[in-house]
N, C-alpha and C positions, 0 to 999 in steps of 0.2 A: 504494500500500499504505499510505502514511503516512495516510490518511484512517481508514484500519480501525484501525490502533495507537490512534491518537488517541481515536478512538470507544471503543474497548475499554477503554483506560485509564481513560477519563472514566466508563463504566460500574462497572468496579470500584470506583473512588473513590467514586462515589454509592452503590453497596451499601453498603461498610464503613463511610460516614457515617451512612446514614439507619438501618442496622441497628443501630447504636450510640446511635442518638439517645434512643430510649424508655428506655435503662439509664443514660443521661447520662455514659457513661466510653468511652475509645477501647478497641479490642480488644486482648485480649493478644497476644503474639507467637506463643504457642504455637497459638492459634487462626486465624492469618492462613491458613494452608493451606487447608483447608477453607472458609475465609469467603470467599477468591479465586476458587476453585474453582467455586462456585456461579454469580457473575456470569459466568464464562467460558463456562460451559454455556449460561446463558439467552441472553447475547449472540448466540452462535453459534446457537441455535434461532432467534432473531430474525431473524438474518440470513438463514438459510435461507429463513424466511417472507416477507421484504420484499426481500431482495437489495441494500439500501442501507445502508453502514455509519451515516449518521445516522439512519435512521429505524429501526434496529434498537437504537441505543443509546436513543433516546426511548420506543420501546416498551418496552424492557427495565426503564428507570427507572419508566415508568408501572405497569407490573407489580409492582414493587419496593415501591412507594408505596402500592399497591391494598393488598398483603399485610400491610405495617406499619400501616395504618389499621385494616383488619378486624381484626388481632390486638390491637393498643391498645385498640379499643373492647370486643371480646371480654374482654380482660383486666379492664378497669373494671367490666363487668358480671357476669362469671362468675368471675372470679379465676383465669383460665387463660389462656395465649396459643393463638394458633392451633396445631393439629396436623394433621398431614397427613391424617387421617380426616375433618377437617373439609369438605375438598373433596366429598366424598359428598353433603354437605348440598345442594350446586348443583342437582341434579336434583330435590330436595324443594322447594328455592326457586324453581325456576321453575313447579312444578305448584301452590304454595301460597305464592306471595310474601307475602300479609298474614301467615301464620302466624309469619313471622320479621322482617318490616318494622315490625309493631307494637313489637319490643323496640329499634329504633334511633331516634335522634332524628332531626328533620327535618334539621339541619346535616349530620349526617352521611352521612345518604341522599344528599344534594345532592354531597355530596364523593366518595363512591363512583360515583353515577352519572356524575360528571364525569371521572373517572379511568378509568372504562370506555369511556366515549366517545372518550376521548382515546387510549387504547389502539385502539380499532377504527379510529379515523380514520388513525391511522399504520399501522395492520395493512393497510388495504384502499387507501387513497390513494397509498401509495408502493411498492406490489408492482410490479416490473419484471421482465423476464426476466432479466436481471444474471447470467448462469452463473458468471463470475468470484466475485461475491458470495456466491451461493449454495453454491458449493464450498468457499470458506475457512470459512462457518459450518458445514458438515457436518463440516469438520475441528476447527475450534474447539469443536464442541458435543461431539463424540467424544471428544477429548482431556480435555476439562473432565470429562466424566460418569466417564470410565475411571479418571482420576487420583484422582478424588473417592471411587468406589468403593473403590479401592485402599488409600486413607489411612482410610476408615471402617470397612472389612470386613475387610482382608488384612493388617493390620500385627501380627497374632499377639497377644501380649500388651499391646501398643500401639495396638491397634485403638480406635477411639473410640466414644464412646455404646453402650456393651454391653448395659446394663439401662436401662431408662426412668427418667428422672428429669427430667422436661419442665422444670420452671422453672429448674433449675441449667444444663442444657444450653444453654437459650437464653440464659440469662446469659452464658455461657462462649463458646460457638460461634457464636451469633447465631439469628434466628429461620430464615433461608432454608437454613443448613446442617442445622439441626435437623429443619426439616420434612422434607428429602430423605433424611437419615440414618434417621429414624425410618420413613420408608417402605421403605426398604432392609431394615432390621431387622425390619420387619413380614412382609416377604414370606419371610424364613427362618425365622421360627418355626415349630418343628415340631409336628404332632398329637400330641395325646396317646393313649394307650392308650384303648382303648373300655370305656366302664362297663356292666354287666349288668343286668337288670331284676332287681328284688326279687319273690319269691316271696312267696305268699300265707300259707304257714307260717309266715314269719318276723314275721307283722304280727297285730295285734289287728282284731277286726271293725269297722269304722266306715263310715256310712253316707254321710256327707256332709263334704267339707273345701271350706271357701271361702277363698281368698286374694285378700285387696283391696290393689290397689296404688293408693294415694291419690295423686292429683297435688299437688305442690308443698305435703303437709302436713306441719306441725310444730307442736310443742307451744307454744300460743300464750301460755304464760308466758314462753318464751324468747324472746320478739318483744322489740326493743328500742324505748325511748320510746315505747311504746304506753299511752295512759291508760285506755281502755276495753277491757280484754282481755276477749274475748268468753267467755261462760259455756259450757262442754262438759261437761254432766253425765253423759253417756253415754259419751263418751271417758274422762272422769276415772275414772269406776265400773270401766269395763273394765280400763283400765290397772291399777288398784289389786288386781284380784280376779282377774288372769290367771294361767294356768299359767306363762307365762313372759312377761316384761316389760322393757323397757329402752331404752336408746338405739340406734339404727339407725346404724351408723358408717359412712357414705359419704363419698368423697374428692372429691365433684363439688358444684357449687352452682347453682343456677337454671336449671338444664338436665340434658341427657344422661341422660333417664328410661332409655335403653337400658342404661345401665351397673349401675343398681339393678335393673331387670327381668332382665338376663342373669344376674347374680348368684343371685338367688332362684329363678329358673327351672332355670340349667346347672348352679349351685353350684361356679364356678370362680373361686376368689379371683384378685385381682390379680398376685399374685407368679407365680402358676401362667399366668396368660394372657399375661403380658410386654408386649409392644407392642400384643398385641391387645386390650388391657383400653379403649383409648381408644375404639373402637367394636367390640365382641365379636361384634354383629351380621353384620359383614362375612365373619366365618370360621364362623360358626354351624354351618353346614352341614357342617365337619368334625367338630364335638363334639356331634351329635345325641344319642349314646347316655347323655349326662349329662342331659339334659333331665329335669325333674320326671315330666312326663307319660309317656316312654317308659320311665323307672325304675319308675314304678307302674302300668304297662299292665297287668299281670296281677291287680291288686288293684281297679282302679276301671273299670268297664264304662265309663261315662260320664265323658269328659274334655273339659271345655268351655272354651274361651277366649273371653272376652266383652270387647269394647273397642268402647266407643261414638264411635270416629273412624274415619276411613279407613283400612284395615287395611295399605293400601301403603306407609305409613311404616315405614321400617326392613326392609321386605318381609315384614312379619309375615302377609300374606296366603298366601306360598309357605312361609316358615317354620315357622309353627304345626302346621300339618298332618305336616310331616317331622319335627317335634318330640315327637309323640305324641297330639296333641289331635284326637279325631275328631268335633269340632263345634265351627265358627268361628263366632261371632256378631260383626257389625260394628255400624254405626249402622242398617242397615236394619230393625232391630228395634224401634227407638225412633220415635217421631212427633214431630210439631210440639209438641205439647203437652209433651212432656218436657225440651225445652230449657229451660234457665236461662243467659239471655244467649247467647251464641252456639253454646254446648256443652250435650250431654245433662247434666241436674243429678244430684245424688249421690242424691237421693231417689227420682228415677226409676229409678237404676241398681240401688238397693236392692230396690224392689218387682219388677224383673225377675229378679234373684237369687232372690228367694223364690219368684216363679213357676217359674224353671226347677228349683229345687228340688222342689217339689211335681209337677212334671211327669215328673222323674226319680225317682219315690219308690221304685221297684221295683229299683232297681239302685245299687250304690256310685257315687257322684260325687264326681269332682276338678273344680272349678270355679275357674278363674284370672280375675278381672275387675278392669279398669283404669279409673278414675275419669278424668274431665276436667272437670269443673265447675270447678276452682278454678286451671286453666291462665290464664296472663296473656295478655294485658294486664289489669291489673286497673282497672276504669274506676269512675265514681262511680254507674252507673245503679243505680238502685233504694234510693240511700242518700240519707242528707241533708246529705251533704258531699263534697267534691271530691276527699277523701283516697283515694288505691288502697289504704292500709291499712285502710280502713272497708271498702271493696270486699271486699278479701282475708278480712277478720274474718268478712263475712257468709257468705260460701263457707265458711270454716271450721265455722260453725255449721250450714249443710248436711250437712258430713261427720258433723256431731255426730247430725244427725237420721237419717241413713243407718245409722248404727252402732246407733242404738235399732229402727229397723225390723228389721234382721237380727236383734239381740238377742232382740228379743221374739218373733220367727220361731221360732229356734232354741230358746229355752225353752220355748215352747208344743208343739214338734214332740217325735215318740217317737223320732227318730232320733239316734243316737249322732252327735255332729257336732263339727267343729274350726273355728274361725273364725281366719284369720290375717289382721292389718292392720298395714300400714306406709307410711309417707310416702317416696316416691320420692328427693324431695331439698328442700331449702329453696326459698322463693321469692326471685327476684332485685327486692327492693323498697328504693329508696332510703332511707336514714335507719333503718329497722325491720330489714332483714334484708340484712347486707353479705357480700361474698364474701371479706373479710379475717377474719371472723369465724368461729364456728362453723360447720360444715357438718352435724353429725348431725341426724337426724330422731328418729322414735319407732316402736316396733313392739310390738305384742302378741301371744301365742298364747292362745286362751280355749277351753276345752272344754266340751262340753252332754252331759248323759246317761250320764256316767261314774258309776261307783260312788265313785271316789276323788275327784270332785270337782275341784276346781282347787288343786293345791299349789303356791302360789305360789313363782316364782323370779325374783329381779331378775338381769338379764344382758345386758350389751351386746353386739351382735353385729353383725359386717359383714354384708353381701347374701349371701355364700356360705356363711357360718354360720348365717343364717337358715335356709337352703335345707336343711341337715345338721340343722338342729332339726326342720324339719317332718317330713322322714323318720324323724326319731327319734321324735316324738310319736306319728306313724303306726304305728310298729314297737312301741313300749315303752311305751304308755300304761297 
């Protein structure tokens, strides 16, 4: 039994030390309870798998090191530590490794692969029948998990991490405790009361509404240390003449498109989402009545979702039909000539939108389109410099051309139309766009064919507030 005790104590000490390393300070006494229960649970689980105390300790410590390494890398790149919902990315990573590996440096890739290899080696090479070891592992794992749940969830007013505050909680309780506690809290979130569709008599007559979610778009004048800021005449003009425009207030950086997308499509703000806010698509099926397409289904005969990338990401292929879109279009509607680098270009997307507007001219149409051209990584292909900034700015100019194409088409049309445009998040590019700086992007709402024209209103909006403003424009223009 001594070997089990020594291996367990070593594992607990390793977890406490490595979990404190990124913050450079020892854990507080108040946080020691949940911090110690996590390695107890993990060691128990590893012991059930391996049956050997030494192998269980090595496997547990390797897994802890891997999580800390990934979280530290994510913090430096995106300004946010690892969160429980990130584990869902594993399935996407297996399907599209290049989509994620391009954002990771080669040394970091080698380190992560090494840790996974070590974990796999001790997982498979040391497995033995060892009924005694496995029985002890079950006991330790169940004990640790039960006590942790009691400390986190059932302490009454002394329960821990009752509302999401990721940075502060990781600082106080450590990464491992926060990961598991947030997962438990997420499972306890209650579903909201259902929303009802908006009836046509509550709205004005609008023929065409187009919402553009523009990948990694930000106002180029907000870029840091950029000598040649790209000219964006169409964007600047539309921002200055829009019905409503301003800063688009997002709390994430460099990734997490689904958070912006969900806020605009479903109108649920982060306070209401609670622990669901980190990946709201995981529970979207419980909130379908809130979606823009479902709320406006009695007004718009055609409700189109257009995304020029694999719709299986975030389960959009299943979610969007349930969310009220009756026409789902993916990369199959584009051809090789539409590519700009590895993704469909913004100008090709604009021409497809104009084509869909003309094809569906007889019936009111709501179209939600997602751009992909300016998704990282940003290479120097097609530029005269090796700077990722130059590549990013070149793609910004493509977005400006897209806006020009759409603006011209909507102006020349006889339809009453509304164009909504927003950037989903800022890009993560060293030196010019950093995670510890500002996170907001921009949005505008522009009307065409209305007698009152565009009465300009400057207002900064969150994603959920933009959702509400879209409905307000449709109902009260």
